C-alpha positions as CSV (number, residue, x, y, z in Angstrom):
1,M,-17.2,75.0,-57.4
2,L,-14.2,75.9,-55.4
3,R,-13.6,72.3,-54.6
4,K,-13.7,71.3,-58.3
5,Q,-11.2,74.0,-59.1
6,S,-8.9,72.8,-56.3
7,E,-9.0,69.2,-57.6
8,R,-8.3,70.4,-61.1
9,I,-5.3,72.4,-59.9
10,A,-4.0,69.5,-57.9
11,R,-4.3,67.2,-61.0
12,Q,-2.4,69.7,-63.1
13,E,0.4,69.9,-60.5
14,R,0.7,66.1,-60.3
15,G,0.9,66.0,-64.1
16,Q,3.6,68.6,-64.1
17,R,5.5,66.7,-61.4
18,R,5.3,63.5,-63.4
19,A,6.4,65.3,-66.6
20,L,9.4,66.8,-64.7
21,I,10.4,63.4,-63.2
22,V,10.2,61.8,-66.7
23,F,12.3,64.7,-68.2
24,V,14.9,64.4,-65.4
25,A,15.1,60.7,-65.8
26,A,15.5,61.0,-69.6
27,F,18.1,63.7,-69.3
28,A,20.1,61.6,-66.7
29,L,19.9,58.6,-69.1
30,L,21.1,60.7,-72.0
31,L,23.9,62.3,-70.0
32,G,25.1,58.9,-68.8
33,F,25.1,57.5,-72.4
34,C,27.1,60.5,-73.6
35,A,29.6,60.2,-70.8
36,F,30.0,56.4,-71.5
37,A,30.4,56.9,-75.2
38,G,32.8,59.8,-74.8
39,V,35.1,57.8,-72.5
40,R,35.0,54.9,-74.9
41,I,35.8,57.1,-77.9
42,L,38.6,59.0,-76.2
43,S,40.2,55.9,-74.7
44,L,40.2,53.6,-77.7
45,P,43.3,51.4,-77.7
46,T,45.9,52.4,-80.3
47,T,47.3,49.8,-82.6
48,L,51.0,49.2,-82.3
49,I,52.9,48.1,-85.3
50,A,56.3,46.3,-84.8
51,A,59.0,47.9,-86.8
52,G,62.1,45.9,-86.0
53,R,64.9,46.3,-83.5
54,V,66.8,49.5,-82.7
55,E,70.1,48.2,-84.2
56,D,68.3,47.8,-87.6
57,Y,68.4,51.6,-87.9
58,T,72.1,52.5,-87.9
59,D,72.3,54.0,-91.4
60,K,69.6,56.7,-91.0
61,Q,67.8,55.3,-94.2
62,P,64.0,54.9,-94.2
63,R,62.8,51.3,-93.8
64,R,59.6,50.5,-95.7
65,Y,56.9,48.4,-94.0
66,N,53.7,47.2,-95.7
67,V,51.0,47.1,-93.1
68,P,47.2,46.5,-93.0
69,K,45.2,49.7,-93.6
70,L,45.6,52.1,-90.8
71,K,43.0,54.3,-89.1
72,V,45.2,57.3,-89.9
73,S,44.9,56.8,-93.6
74,E,41.1,56.7,-93.4
75,M,41.3,60.5,-92.6
76,I,42.8,61.1,-96.1
77,Q,39.8,62.1,-98.2
78,R,40.9,60.8,-101.5
79,R,42.3,57.6,-100.1
80,D,40.9,54.5,-102.0
81,S,38.5,53.0,-99.6
82,L,39.0,49.6,-101.1
83,A,42.8,49.6,-100.5
84,S,43.6,47.1,-97.8
85,E,47.3,48.0,-97.2
86,D,49.3,51.0,-96.2
87,V,53.0,51.8,-96.3
88,I,55.0,53.2,-93.3
89,Y,58.6,54.6,-93.6
90,V,60.6,54.5,-90.4
91,R,64.1,56.0,-89.8
92,R,66.4,57.5,-87.2
93,D,67.0,61.2,-87.6
94,S,70.3,63.0,-87.1
95,D,69.6,63.6,-83.4
96,N,69.0,59.9,-82.9
97,G,65.3,60.6,-82.6
98,W,62.7,58.6,-84.6
99,I,60.6,59.6,-87.6
100,A,57.7,57.4,-88.8
101,L,55.8,58.6,-91.9
102,L,52.7,57.3,-93.6
103,G,53.7,56.6,-97.1
104,V,50.5,57.9,-98.6
105,D,50.2,61.4,-100.1
106,T,47.8,63.4,-97.9
107,L,46.2,65.1,-100.9
108,S,45.9,62.5,-103.6
109,G,45.8,59.3,-101.4
110,C,48.5,57.7,-103.7
111,F,51.5,55.8,-102.4
112,L,54.8,57.6,-102.0
113,Y,58.1,56.0,-102.8
114,W,61.5,56.6,-101.4
115,D,64.0,57.7,-104.1
116,E,67.4,56.9,-102.5
117,Q,69.4,58.7,-105.2
118,A,67.5,62.0,-104.7
119,G,67.0,61.4,-101.0
120,L,63.3,62.3,-101.3
121,F,59.8,60.8,-101.1
122,Q,58.0,61.1,-104.4
123,D,54.5,60.6,-105.7
124,V,55.3,59.3,-109.2
125,S,51.7,58.4,-110.2
126,C,49.3,61.1,-109.1
127,L,50.1,64.7,-108.3
128,G,53.9,64.5,-108.6
129,A,54.6,65.8,-105.1
130,R,58.0,65.5,-103.5
131,Y,58.8,65.4,-99.8
132,T,62.0,65.8,-97.7
133,P,63.2,62.8,-95.6
134,D,61.4,64.2,-92.6
135,G,58.1,64.4,-94.5
136,R,57.9,68.1,-95.3
137,Y,56.4,69.1,-98.6
138,L,59.2,70.2,-101.0
139,D,57.7,70.9,-104.5
140,G,56.2,69.3,-107.6
141,L,52.5,69.5,-106.8
142,Q,50.8,69.6,-110.2
143,S,47.4,70.6,-108.9
144,G,46.3,74.0,-107.6
145,E,45.7,72.7,-104.1
146,P,47.7,73.9,-101.1
147,P,50.5,71.4,-100.2
148,Q,50.5,69.3,-97.0
149,N,53.2,67.5,-95.2
150,M,53.3,63.7,-94.9
151,A,51.4,62.3,-91.9
152,R,53.8,61.6,-89.0
153,L,53.2,58.7,-86.7
154,P,54.4,58.4,-83.1
155,V,57.3,56.0,-82.4
156,D,57.7,54.0,-79.2
157,V,60.9,52.1,-78.3
158,R,60.4,49.4,-75.7
159,D,63.1,46.8,-74.8
160,D,65.2,47.5,-77.9
161,Q,62.1,47.1,-80.1
162,V,60.6,49.8,-82.3
163,F,56.8,50.2,-82.5
164,I,54.7,52.6,-84.5
165,R,51.3,53.8,-83.2
166,D,48.4,54.1,-85.5
167,E,47.6,57.8,-84.7
168,I,48.8,61.2,-85.9
169,L,51.8,62.6,-84.0
170,R,50.8,65.8,-82.2
171,E,53.5,68.3,-82.4
172,R,54.6,69.9,-79.1
């Protein structure tokens, strides 16, 4: 009887060891997959959009560029998912820095237009919002929603060429 009980206990211990080995292997596999996926997601290459030469921007006026739909605009909830193009406005600021703005209203998803006479970006077809030349909300929002600034995009200058990155500019 003691022998049968010893054999039963030994079988249970072997079963527990096998279950532990399977669990550790599955956990290691899951951990490896998460690490691989995390690295891939965090290091996705950013799309660069050519925006002309530096000397094209002497007058500090925004230049409009029609571009294929950007990943940044997909974050705008009301953006038409069927739209295949976006608009970017690029200009030099008064400190000879660069400002690149997504020409899509962050609330309505509608295109914004540069009104040269008023010196403002305007949403003429949706909520009626107006924005300053540096993309800050000014007024005119006809809905009860809280206003948001225009989406700013990072600008890279390489070899006298201006490039816009398809990502949100993180303020420092």
